[in-house]
mmJSON file of the N, C-alpha and C atoms, coordinates in Angstrom:
{"data_MODEL":{"atom_site":{
"group_PDB":["ATOM","ATOM","ATOM","ATOM","ATOM","ATOM","ATOM","ATOM","ATOM","ATOM","ATOM","ATOM","ATOM","ATOM","ATOM","ATOM","ATOM","ATOM","ATOM","ATOM","ATOM","ATOM","ATOM","ATOM","ATOM","ATOM","ATOM","ATOM","ATOM","ATOM","ATOM","ATOM","ATOM","ATOM","ATOM","ATOM","ATOM","ATOM","ATOM","ATOM","ATOM","ATOM","ATOM","ATOM","ATOM","ATOM","ATOM","ATOM","ATOM","ATOM","ATOM","ATOM","ATOM","ATOM","ATOM","ATOM","ATOM","ATOM","ATOM","ATOM","ATOM","ATOM","ATOM","ATOM","ATOM","ATOM","ATOM","ATOM","ATOM","ATOM","ATOM","ATOM","ATOM","ATOM","ATOM","ATOM","ATOM","ATOM","ATOM","ATOM","ATOM","ATOM","ATOM","ATOM","ATOM","ATOM","ATOM","ATOM","ATOM","ATOM","ATOM","ATOM","ATOM","ATOM","ATOM","ATOM","ATOM","ATOM","ATOM","ATOM","ATOM","ATOM","ATOM","ATOM","ATOM","ATOM","ATOM","ATOM","ATOM","ATOM","ATOM","ATOM","ATOM","ATOM","ATOM","ATOM","ATOM","ATOM","ATOM","ATOM","ATOM","ATOM","ATOM","ATOM","ATOM","ATOM","ATOM","ATOM","ATOM","ATOM","ATOM","ATOM","ATOM","ATOM","ATOM","ATOM","ATOM","ATOM","ATOM","ATOM","ATOM","ATOM","ATOM","ATOM","ATOM","ATOM","ATOM","ATOM","ATOM","ATOM","ATOM","ATOM","ATOM","ATOM","ATOM","ATOM","ATOM","ATOM","ATOM","ATOM","ATOM","ATOM","ATOM","ATOM","ATOM","ATOM","ATOM","ATOM","ATOM","ATOM","ATOM","ATOM","ATOM","ATOM","ATOM","ATOM","ATOM","ATOM","ATOM","ATOM","ATOM","ATOM","ATOM","ATOM","ATOM","ATOM","ATOM","ATOM","ATOM","ATOM","ATOM","ATOM","ATOM","ATOM","ATOM","ATOM","ATOM","ATOM","ATOM","ATOM","ATOM","ATOM","ATOM","ATOM","ATOM","ATOM","ATOM"],
"id":[1,2,3,4,5,6,7,8,9,10,11,12,13,14,15,16,17,18,19,20,21,22,23,24,25,26,27,28,29,30,31,32,33,34,35,36,37,38,39,40,41,42,43,44,45,46,47,48,49,50,51,52,53,54,55,56,57,58,59,60,61,62,63,64,65,66,67,68,69,70,71,72,73,74,75,76,77,78,79,80,81,82,83,84,85,86,87,88,89,90,91,92,93,94,95,96,97,98,99,100,101,102,103,104,105,106,107,108,109,110,111,112,113,114,115,116,117,118,119,120,121,122,123,124,125,126,127,128,129,130,131,132,133,134,135,136,137,138,139,140,141,142,143,144,145,146,147,148,149,150,151,152,153,154,155,156,157,158,159,160,161,162,163,164,165,166,167,168,169,170,171,172,173,174,175,176,177,178,179,180,181,182,183,184,185,186,187,188,189,190,191,192,193,194,195,196,197,198,199,200,201,202,203,204,205,206,207],
"type_symbol":["N","C","C","N","C","C","N","C","C","N","C","C","N","C","C","N","C","C","N","C","C","N","C","C","N","C","C","N","C","C","N","C","C","N","C","C","N","C","C","N","C","C","N","C","C","N","C","C","N","C","C","N","C","C","N","C","C","N","C","C","N","C","C","N","C","C","N","C","C","N","C","C","N","C","C","N","C","C","N","C","C","N","C","C","N","C","C","N","C","C","N","C","C","N","C","C","N","C","C","N","C","C","N","C","C","N","C","C","N","C","C","N","C","C","N","C","C","N","C","C","N","C","C","N","C","C","N","C","C","N","C","C","N","C","C","N","C","C","N","C","C","N","C","C","N","C","C","N","C","C","N","C","C","N","C","C","N","C","C","N","C","C","N","C","C","N","C","C","N","C","C","N","C","C","N","C","C","N","C","C","N","C","C","N","C","C","N","C","C","N","C","C","N","C","C","N","C","C","N","C","C","N","C","C","N","C","C"],
"label_atom_id":["N","CA","C","N","CA","C","N","CA","C","N","CA","C","N","CA","C","N","CA","C","N","CA","C","N","CA","C","N","CA","C","N","CA","C","N","CA","C","N","CA","C","N","CA","C","N","CA","C","N","CA","C","N","CA","C","N","CA","C","N","CA","C","N","CA","C","N","CA","C","N","CA","C","N","CA","C","N","CA","C","N","CA","C","N","CA","C","N","CA","C","N","CA","C","N","CA","C","N","CA","C","N","CA","C","N","CA","C","N","CA","C","N","CA","C","N","CA","C","N","CA","C","N","CA","C","N","CA","C","N","CA","C","N","CA","C","N","CA","C","N","CA","C","N","CA","C","N","CA","C","N","CA","C","N","CA","C","N","CA","C","N","CA","C","N","CA","C","N","CA","C","N","CA","C","N","CA","C","N","CA","C","N","CA","C","N","CA","C","N","CA","C","N","CA","C","N","CA","C","N","CA","C","N","CA","C","N","CA","C","N","CA","C","N","CA","C","N","CA","C","N","CA","C","N","CA","C","N","CA","C","N","CA","C","N","CA","C","N","CA","C"],
"label_alt_id":[null,null,null,null,null,null,null,null,null,null,null,null,null,null,null,null,null,null,null,null,null,null,null,null,null,null,null,null,null,null,null,null,null,null,null,null,null,null,null,null,null,null,null,null,null,null,null,null,null,null,null,null,null,null,null,null,null,null,null,null,null,null,null,null,null,null,null,null,null,null,null,null,null,null,null,null,null,null,null,null,null,null,null,null,null,null,null,null,null,null,null,null,null,null,null,null,null,null,null,null,null,null,null,null,null,null,null,null,null,null,null,null,null,null,null,null,null,null,null,null,null,null,null,null,null,null,null,null,null,null,null,null,null,null,null,null,null,null,null,null,null,null,null,null,null,null,null,null,null,null,null,null,null,null,null,null,null,null,null,null,null,null,null,null,null,null,null,null,null,null,null,null,null,null,null,null,null,null,null,null,null,null,null,null,null,null,null,null,null,null,null,null,null,null,null,null,null,null,null,null,null,null,null,null,null,null,null],
"label_comp_id":["MET","MET","MET","SER","SER","SER","GLU","GLU","GLU","ASN","ASN","ASN","PRO","PRO","PRO","ARG","ARG","ARG","GLY","GLY","GLY","SER","SER","SER","ARG","ARG","ARG","HIS","HIS","HIS","SER","SER","SER","ARG","ARG","ARG","GLU","GLU","GLU","VAL","VAL","VAL","GLU","GLU","GLU","ASP","ASP","ASP","PRO","PRO","PRO","VAL","VAL","VAL","GLU","GLU","GLU","VAL","VAL","VAL","LEU","LEU","LEU","ILE","ILE","ILE","ARG","ARG","ARG","ARG","ARG","ARG","THR","THR","THR","GLY","GLY","GLY","CYS","CYS","CYS","TRP","TRP","TRP","ASP","ASP","ASP","GLN","GLN","GLN","HIS","HIS","HIS","ILE","ILE","ILE","ALA","ALA","ALA","VAL","VAL","VAL","VAL","VAL","VAL","ASP","ASP","ASP","CYS","CYS","CYS","MET","MET","MET","GLY","GLY","GLY","GLU","GLU","GLU","LYS","LYS","LYS","GLY","GLY","GLY","ASP","ASP","ASP","TRP","TRP","TRP","ARG","ARG","ARG","GLN","GLN","GLN","CYS","CYS","CYS","GLN","GLN","GLN","VAL","VAL","VAL","GLN","GLN","GLN","VAL","VAL","VAL","GLN","GLN","GLN","GLN","GLN","GLN","PHE","PHE","PHE","LYS","LYS","LYS","GLU","GLU","GLU","CYS","CYS","CYS","MET","MET","MET","SER","SER","SER","LYS","LYS","LYS","LYS","LYS","LYS","PRO","PRO","PRO","SER","SER","SER","GLY","GLY","GLY","SER","SER","SER","LYS","LYS","LYS","GLU","GLU","GLU","SER","SER","SER","SER","SER","SER"],
"label_asym_id":["A","A","A","A","A","A","A","A","A","A","A","A","A","A","A","A","A","A","A","A","A","A","A","A","A","A","A","A","A","A","A","A","A","A","A","A","A","A","A","A","A","A","A","A","A","A","A","A","A","A","A","A","A","A","A","A","A","A","A","A","A","A","A","A","A","A","A","A","A","A","A","A","A","A","A","A","A","A","A","A","A","A","A","A","A","A","A","A","A","A","A","A","A","A","A","A","A","A","A","A","A","A","A","A","A","A","A","A","A","A","A","A","A","A","A","A","A","A","A","A","A","A","A","A","A","A","A","A","A","A","A","A","A","A","A","A","A","A","A","A","A","A","A","A","A","A","A","A","A","A","A","A","A","A","A","A","A","A","A","A","A","A","A","A","A","A","A","A","A","A","A","A","A","A","A","A","A","A","A","A","A","A","A","A","A","A","A","A","A","A","A","A","A","A","A","A","A","A","A","A","A","A","A","A","A","A","A"],
"label_entity_id":["1","1","1","1","1","1","1","1","1","1","1","1","1","1","1","1","1","1","1","1","1","1","1","1","1","1","1","1","1","1","1","1","1","1","1","1","1","1","1","1","1","1","1","1","1","1","1","1","1","1","1","1","1","1","1","1","1","1","1","1","1","1","1","1","1","1","1","1","1","1","1","1","1","1","1","1","1","1","1","1","1","1","1","1","1","1","1","1","1","1","1","1","1","1","1","1","1","1","1","1","1","1","1","1","1","1","1","1","1","1","1","1","1","1","1","1","1","1","1","1","1","1","1","1","1","1","1","1","1","1","1","1","1","1","1","1","1","1","1","1","1","1","1","1","1","1","1","1","1","1","1","1","1","1","1","1","1","1","1","1","1","1","1","1","1","1","1","1","1","1","1","1","1","1","1","1","1","1","1","1","1","1","1","1","1","1","1","1","1","1","1","1","1","1","1","1","1","1","1","1","1","1","1","1","1","1","1"],
"label_seq_id":[1,1,1,2,2,2,3,3,3,4,4,4,5,5,5,6,6,6,7,7,7,8,8,8,9,9,9,10,10,10,11,11,11,12,12,12,13,13,13,14,14,14,15,15,15,16,16,16,17,17,17,18,18,18,19,19,19,20,20,20,21,21,21,22,22,22,23,23,23,24,24,24,25,25,25,26,26,26,27,27,27,28,28,28,29,29,29,30,30,30,31,31,31,32,32,32,33,33,33,34,34,34,35,35,35,36,36,36,37,37,37,38,38,38,39,39,39,40,40,40,41,41,41,42,42,42,43,43,43,44,44,44,45,45,45,46,46,46,47,47,47,48,48,48,49,49,49,50,50,50,51,51,51,52,52,52,53,53,53,54,54,54,55,55,55,56,56,56,57,57,57,58,58,58,59,59,59,60,60,60,61,61,61,62,62,62,63,63,63,64,64,64,65,65,65,66,66,66,67,67,67,68,68,68,69,69,69],
"pdbx_PDB_ins_code":[null,null,null,null,null,null,null,null,null,null,null,null,null,null,null,null,null,null,null,null,null,null,null,null,null,null,null,null,null,null,null,null,null,null,null,null,null,null,null,null,null,null,null,null,null,null,null,null,null,null,null,null,null,null,null,null,null,null,null,null,null,null,null,null,null,null,null,null,null,null,null,null,null,null,null,null,null,null,null,null,null,null,null,null,null,null,null,null,null,null,null,null,null,null,null,null,null,null,null,null,null,null,null,null,null,null,null,null,null,null,null,null,null,null,null,null,null,null,null,null,null,null,null,null,null,null,null,null,null,null,null,null,null,null,null,null,null,null,null,null,null,null,null,null,null,null,null,null,null,null,null,null,null,null,null,null,null,null,null,null,null,null,null,null,null,null,null,null,null,null,null,null,null,null,null,null,null,null,null,null,null,null,null,null,null,null,null,null,null,null,null,null,null,null,null,null,null,null,null,null,null,null,null,null,null,null,null],
"Cartn_x":[-8.152,-9.087,-10.13,-10.596,-11.601,-11.02,-9.707,-9.047,-9.304,-9.329,-9.54,-10.848,-12.003,-13.257,-13.35,-12.902,-12.967,-12.047,-10.863,-9.915,-10.44,-11.055,-11.575,-12.768,-13.594,-14.725,-14.224,-13.219,-12.636,-12.086,-11.457,-10.905,-11.996,-13.136,-14.25,-14.813,-14.817,-15.357,-14.468,-13.197,-12.25,-11.932,-12.816,-12.58,-12.436,-11.654,-11.449,-12.769,-13.295,-14.586,-14.564,-13.433,-13.327,-13.454,-12.78,-12.873,-14.312,-14.983,-16.371,-17.236,-17.073,-17.876,-17.595,-16.33,-15.994,-16.533,-16.41,-16.942,-18.449,-19.156,-20.611,-20.995,-20.138,-20.461,-20.321,-19.567,-19.301,-18.111,-17.365,-16.231,-14.886,-14.882,-13.657,-12.562,-12.902,-11.884,-11.225,-12.01,-11.458,-10.565,-10.966,-10.15,-8.796,-8.829,-7.594,-6.705,-7.313,-6.526,-5.774,-6.424,-5.76,-4.618,-4.886,-3.866,-2.674,-2.954,-1.869,-1.038,-1.702,-0.991,-0.126,-0.694,0.075,1.305,1.155,2.29,3.382,2.97,3.938,4.57,3.75,4.224,4.659,3.998,4.326,3.818,2.955,2.446,1.047,0.033,-1.346,-1.591,-0.796,-0.984,-0.686,0.097,0.392,-0.644,-1.657,-2.697,-4.068,-4.087,-5.339,-6.414,-6.039,-7.032,-7.744,-6.977,-7.547,-8.362,-7.844,-8.56,-9.898,-9.895,-11.123,-12.136,-11.677,-12.584,-13.195,-12.402,-12.909,-13.91,-13.579,-14.468,-15.805,-15.765,-16.997,-17.836,-17.2,-17.916,-18.58,-17.845,-18.384,-19.503,-19.426,-20.455,-21.773,-21.743,-22.968,-23.746,-23.115,-23.738,-24.467,-25.624,-26.342,-25.515,-25.444,-24.602,-25.122,-26.4,-26.96,-26.478,-25.974,-25.53,-24.163,-23.494,-22.167,-22.235,-23.304,-23.403,-24.335,-23.904,-24.735,-25.312,-24.929,-25.453,-26.524],
"Cartn_y":[-12.917,-11.822,-12.055,-13.274,-13.537,-13.439,-13.381,-13.31,-11.982,-10.868,-9.555,-9.43,-9.66,-9.509,-10.46,-11.681,-12.641,-12.229,-11.743,-11.316,-10.17,-9.177,-8.044,-8.457,-9.363,-9.84,-10.626,-11.455,-12.245,-11.338,-10.228,-9.298,-8.751,-8.455,-7.926,-8.98,-10.233,-11.303,-11.617,-11.267,-11.624,-10.429,-9.465,-8.303,-8.73,-7.989,-8.24,-8.023,-9.042,-8.89,-7.835,-7.659,-6.632,-5.248,-5.049,-3.767,-3.478,-4.487,-4.313,-3.891,-4.552,-4.226,-2.819,-2.436,-1.092,-0.044,-0.281,0.672,0.844,-0.231,-0.158,0.728,0.817,1.636,3.121,3.466,4.871,5.407,4.524,4.925,4.607,4.437,4.057,5.101,6.377,7.434,7.426,7.205,7.143,5.913,4.812,3.59,3.832,4.463,4.754,5.701,6.652,7.564,6.788,5.785,4.95,4.164,3.561,2.768,3.64,4.828,5.739,6.146,6.471,6.864,5.708,4.497,3.33,3.125,3.379,3.248,4.254,5.459,6.516,6.333,6.055,6.013,4.618,3.582,2.221,1.839,2.649,2.39,2.98,2.118,2.599,3.573,3.493,4.407,5.846,6.052,7.401,7.878,7.061,7.381,7.475,7.89,7.879,8.796,9.923,10.817,10.082,9.44,8.721,7.513,6.794,5.634,6.078,7.167,7.669,8.096,8.752,9.169,7.951,6.923,5.697,5.021,4.964,4.355,5.086,6.416,7.2,6.974,6.934,6.689,5.312,4.303,2.946,2.808,3.533,3.41,4.045,4.889,5.507,4.551,3.461,2.519,1.439,0.981,-0.103,-1.38,-2.035,-3.227,-4.384,-4.424,-5.496,-5.474,-4.341,-4.246,-4.881,-5.283,-5.879,-7.286,-8.02,-9.397,-9.494,-10.193,-10.346,-11.75,-12.676,-14.029,-14.321],
"Cartn_z":[-63.223,-63.127,-62.048,-61.892,-60.873,-59.466,-59.373,-58.074,-57.364,-58.078,-57.48,-56.717,-57.353,-56.62,-55.44,-55.643,-54.552,-53.409,-53.756,-52.737,-51.909,-52.537,-51.78,-50.933,-51.448,-50.659,-49.458,-49.69,-48.609,-47.512,-47.884,-46.904,-45.999,-46.562,-45.77,-44.833,-45.256,-44.436,-43.242,-43.297,-42.252,-41.36,-41.287,-40.438,-38.981,-38.262,-36.842,-36.109,-35.43,-34.752,-33.649,-32.997,-31.957,-32.586,-33.716,-34.409,-34.823,-35.349,-35.776,-34.594,-33.457,-32.275,-31.767,-31.714,-31.235,-32.196,-33.48,-34.467,-34.307,-34.009,-33.825,-32.649,-31.656,-30.486,-30.77,-31.809,-32.098,-31.323,-30.679,-29.84,-30.495,-31.806,-32.507,-32.348,-32.465,-32.359,-30.984,-29.932,-28.58,-28.419,-29.009,-28.968,-29.64,-30.807,-31.542,-30.738,-30.024,-29.189,-28.107,-27.514,-26.503,-27.152,-28.297,-28.996,-29.387,-29.911,-30.293,-29.084,-27.993,-26.774,-26.272,-26.278,-25.842,-26.72,-28.003,-28.913,-28.607,-28.248,-27.94,-26.57,-25.569,-24.179,-23.737,-24.277,-23.885,-22.508,-21.924,-20.574,-20.469,-20.313,-20.276,-19.131,-18.079,-16.937,-17.315,-18.358,-18.839,-19.857,-20.084,-21.073,-20.406,-19.157,-18.409,-18.989,-19.569,-20.176,-21.311,-22.175,-23.309,-22.85,-21.855,-21.326,-20.733,-19.987,-19.374,-20.438,-21.488,-22.566,-23.259,-23.484,-24.097,-23.167,-21.89,-20.901,-20.845,-20.825,-20.781,-22.032,-23.178,-24.429,-24.393,-23.989,-23.956,-22.932,-21.826,-20.796,-21.224,-22.249,-22.763,-23.653,-24.061,-24.983,-24.202,-24.692,-24.009,-23.996,-22.863,-22.739,-23.575,-23.868,-24.683,-26.108,-26.58,-27.974,-28.182,-27.123,-27.243,-27.819,-27.516,-27.962,-29.159,-30.172,-31.353,-31.469,-30.564,-30.669,-29.668],
"occupancy":[1.0,1.0,1.0,1.0,1.0,1.0,1.0,1.0,1.0,1.0,1.0,1.0,1.0,1.0,1.0,1.0,1.0,1.0,1.0,1.0,1.0,1.0,1.0,1.0,1.0,1.0,1.0,1.0,1.0,1.0,1.0,1.0,1.0,1.0,1.0,1.0,1.0,1.0,1.0,1.0,1.0,1.0,1.0,1.0,1.0,1.0,1.0,1.0,1.0,1.0,1.0,1.0,1.0,1.0,1.0,1.0,1.0,1.0,1.0,1.0,1.0,1.0,1.0,1.0,1.0,1.0,1.0,1.0,1.0,1.0,1.0,1.0,1.0,1.0,1.0,1.0,1.0,1.0,1.0,1.0,1.0,1.0,1.0,1.0,1.0,1.0,1.0,1.0,1.0,1.0,1.0,1.0,1.0,1.0,1.0,1.0,1.0,1.0,1.0,1.0,1.0,1.0,1.0,1.0,1.0,1.0,1.0,1.0,1.0,1.0,1.0,1.0,1.0,1.0,1.0,1.0,1.0,1.0,1.0,1.0,1.0,1.0,1.0,1.0,1.0,1.0,1.0,1.0,1.0,1.0,1.0,1.0,1.0,1.0,1.0,1.0,1.0,1.0,1.0,1.0,1.0,1.0,1.0,1.0,1.0,1.0,1.0,1.0,1.0,1.0,1.0,1.0,1.0,1.0,1.0,1.0,1.0,1.0,1.0,1.0,1.0,1.0,1.0,1.0,1.0,1.0,1.0,1.0,1.0,1.0,1.0,1.0,1.0,1.0,1.0,1.0,1.0,1.0,1.0,1.0,1.0,1.0,1.0,1.0,1.0,1.0,1.0,1.0,1.0,1.0,1.0,1.0,1.0,1.0,1.0,1.0,1.0,1.0,1.0,1.0,1.0,1.0,1.0,1.0,1.0,1.0,1.0],
"B_iso_or_equiv":[0.0,0.0,0.0,0.0,0.0,0.0,0.0,0.0,0.0,0.0,0.0,0.0,0.0,0.0,0.0,0.0,0.0,0.0,0.0,0.0,0.0,0.0,0.0,0.0,0.0,0.0,0.0,0.0,0.0,0.0,0.0,0.0,0.0,0.0,0.0,0.0,0.0,0.0,0.0,0.0,0.0,0.0,0.0,0.0,0.0,0.0,0.0,0.0,0.0,0.0,0.0,0.0,0.0,0.0,0.0,0.0,0.0,0.0,0.0,0.0,0.0,0.0,0.0,0.0,0.0,0.0,0.0,0.0,0.0,0.0,0.0,0.0,0.0,0.0,0.0,0.0,0.0,0.0,0.0,0.0,0.0,0.0,0.0,0.0,0.0,0.0,0.0,0.0,0.0,0.0,0.0,0.0,0.0,0.0,0.0,0.0,0.0,0.0,0.0,0.0,0.0,0.0,0.0,0.0,0.0,0.0,0.0,0.0,0.0,0.0,0.0,0.0,0.0,0.0,0.0,0.0,0.0,0.0,0.0,0.0,0.0,0.0,0.0,0.0,0.0,0.0,0.0,0.0,0.0,0.0,0.0,0.0,0.0,0.0,0.0,0.0,0.0,0.0,0.0,0.0,0.0,0.0,0.0,0.0,0.0,0.0,0.0,0.0,0.0,0.0,0.0,0.0,0.0,0.0,0.0,0.0,0.0,0.0,0.0,0.0,0.0,0.0,0.0,0.0,0.0,0.0,0.0,0.0,0.0,0.0,0.0,0.0,0.0,0.0,0.0,0.0,0.0,0.0,0.0,0.0,0.0,0.0,0.0,0.0,0.0,0.0,0.0,0.0,0.0,0.0,0.0,0.0,0.0,0.0,0.0,0.0,0.0,0.0,0.0,0.0,0.0,0.0,0.0,0.0,0.0,0.0,0.0],
"pdbx_formal_charge":[null,null,null,null,null,null,null,null,null,null,null,null,null,null,null,null,null,null,null,null,null,null,null,null,null,null,null,null,null,null,null,null,null,null,null,null,null,null,null,null,null,null,null,null,null,null,null,null,null,null,null,null,null,null,null,null,null,null,null,null,null,null,null,null,null,null,null,null,null,null,null,null,null,null,null,null,null,null,null,null,null,null,null,null,null,null,null,null,null,null,null,null,null,null,null,null,null,null,null,null,null,null,null,null,null,null,null,null,null,null,null,null,null,null,null,null,null,null,null,null,null,null,null,null,null,null,null,null,null,null,null,null,null,null,null,null,null,null,null,null,null,null,null,null,null,null,null,null,null,null,null,null,null,null,null,null,null,null,null,null,null,null,null,null,null,null,null,null,null,null,null,null,null,null,null,null,null,null,null,null,null,null,null,null,null,null,null,null,null,null,null,null,null,null,null,null,null,null,null,null,null,null,null,null,null,null,null],
"auth_seq_id":[1,1,1,2,2,2,3,3,3,4,4,4,5,5,5,6,6,6,7,7,7,8,8,8,9,9,9,10,10,10,11,11,11,12,12,12,13,13,13,14,14,14,15,15,15,16,16,16,17,17,17,18,18,18,19,19,19,20,20,20,21,21,21,22,22,22,23,23,23,24,24,24,25,25,25,26,26,26,27,27,27,28,28,28,29,29,29,30,30,30,31,31,31,32,32,32,33,33,33,34,34,34,35,35,35,36,36,36,37,37,37,38,38,38,39,39,39,40,40,40,41,41,41,42,42,42,43,43,43,44,44,44,45,45,45,46,46,46,47,47,47,48,48,48,49,49,49,50,50,50,51,51,51,52,52,52,53,53,53,54,54,54,55,55,55,56,56,56,57,57,57,58,58,58,59,59,59,60,60,60,61,61,61,62,62,62,63,63,63,64,64,64,65,65,65,66,66,66,67,67,67,68,68,68,69,69,69],
"auth_comp_id":["MET","MET","MET","SER","SER","SER","GLU","GLU","GLU","ASN","ASN","ASN","PRO","PRO","PRO","ARG","ARG","ARG","GLY","GLY","GLY","SER","SER","SER","ARG","ARG","ARG","HIS","HIS","HIS","SER","SER","SER","ARG","ARG","ARG","GLU","GLU","GLU","VAL","VAL","VAL","GLU","GLU","GLU","ASP","ASP","ASP","PRO","PRO","PRO","VAL","VAL","VAL","GLU","GLU","GLU","VAL","VAL","VAL","LEU","LEU","LEU","ILE","ILE","ILE","ARG","ARG","ARG","ARG","ARG","ARG","THR","THR","THR","GLY","GLY","GLY","CYS","CYS","CYS","TRP","TRP","TRP","ASP","ASP","ASP","GLN","GLN","GLN","HIS","HIS","HIS","ILE","ILE","ILE","ALA","ALA","ALA","VAL","VAL","VAL","VAL","VAL","VAL","ASP","ASP","ASP","CYS","CYS","CYS","MET","MET","MET","GLY","GLY","GLY","GLU","GLU","GLU","LYS","LYS","LYS","GLY","GLY","GLY","ASP","ASP","ASP","TRP","TRP","TRP","ARG","ARG","ARG","GLN","GLN","GLN","CYS","CYS","CYS","GLN","GLN","GLN","VAL","VAL","VAL","GLN","GLN","GLN","VAL","VAL","VAL","GLN","GLN","GLN","GLN","GLN","GLN","PHE","PHE","PHE","LYS","LYS","LYS","GLU","GLU","GLU","CYS","CYS","CYS","MET","MET","MET","SER","SER","SER","LYS","LYS","LYS","LYS","LYS","LYS","PRO","PRO","PRO","SER","SER","SER","GLY","GLY","GLY","SER","SER","SER","LYS","LYS","LYS","GLU","GLU","GLU","SER","SER","SER","SER","SER","SER"],
"auth_asym_id":["A","A","A","A","A","A","A","A","A","A","A","A","A","A","A","A","A","A","A","A","A","A","A","A","A","A","A","A","A","A","A","A","A","A","A","A","A","A","A","A","A","A","A","A","A","A","A","A","A","A","A","A","A","A","A","A","A","A","A","A","A","A","A","A","A","A","A","A","A","A","A","A","A","A","A","A","A","A","A","A","A","A","A","A","A","A","A","A","A","A","A","A","A","A","A","A","A","A","A","A","A","A","A","A","A","A","A","A","A","A","A","A","A","A","A","A","A","A","A","A","A","A","A","A","A","A","A","A","A","A","A","A","A","A","A","A","A","A","A","A","A","A","A","A","A","A","A","A","A","A","A","A","A","A","A","A","A","A","A","A","A","A","A","A","A","A","A","A","A","A","A","A","A","A","A","A","A","A","A","A","A","A","A","A","A","A","A","A","A","A","A","A","A","A","A","A","A","A","A","A","A","A","A","A","A","A","A"],
"auth_atom_id":["N","CA","C","N","CA","C","N","CA","C","N","CA","C","N","CA","C","N","CA","C","N","CA","C","N","CA","C","N","CA","C","N","CA","C","N","CA","C","N","CA","C","N","CA","C","N","CA","C","N","CA","C","N","CA","C","N","CA","C","N","CA","C","N","CA","C","N","CA","C","N","CA","C","N","CA","C","N","CA","C","N","CA","C","N","CA","C","N","CA","C","N","CA","C","N","CA","C","N","CA","C","N","CA","C","N","CA","C","N","CA","C","N","CA","C","N","CA","C","N","CA","C","N","CA","C","N","CA","C","N","CA","C","N","CA","C","N","CA","C","N","CA","C","N","CA","C","N","CA","C","N","CA","C","N","CA","C","N","CA","C","N","CA","C","N","CA","C","N","CA","C","N","CA","C","N","CA","C","N","CA","C","N","CA","C","N","CA","C","N","CA","C","N","CA","C","N","CA","C","N","CA","C","N","CA","C","N","CA","C","N","CA","C","N","CA","C","N","CA","C","N","CA","C","N","CA","C","N","CA","C","N","CA","C","N","CA","C","N","CA","C"],
"pdbx_PDB_model_num":[1,1,1,1,1,1,1,1,1,1,1,1,1,1,1,1,1,1,1,1,1,1,1,1,1,1,1,1,1,1,1,1,1,1,1,1,1,1,1,1,1,1,1,1,1,1,1,1,1,1,1,1,1,1,1,1,1,1,1,1,1,1,1,1,1,1,1,1,1,1,1,1,1,1,1,1,1,1,1,1,1,1,1,1,1,1,1,1,1,1,1,1,1,1,1,1,1,1,1,1,1,1,1,1,1,1,1,1,1,1,1,1,1,1,1,1,1,1,1,1,1,1,1,1,1,1,1,1,1,1,1,1,1,1,1,1,1,1,1,1,1,1,1,1,1,1,1,1,1,1,1,1,1,1,1,1,1,1,1,1,1,1,1,1,1,1,1,1,1,1,1,1,1,1,1,1,1,1,1,1,1,1,1,1,1,1,1,1,1,1,1,1,1,1,1,1,1,1,1,1,1,1,1,1,1,1,1]
}}}
């Protein structure tokens, strides 16, 4: 029984740090659009609209917020 709460807490502690950082920027949806396009096309050059939207979103964020240490 004690395994459930500990297991779910452990899952939260092991989150992907890149995902956490991208989510903090507010650009997660644009990131997912790039990933989805890459999955469909297999070539980032065919996903330039999505890449540009992600780039524009990320450029609106202060660069100092990328580092937490």
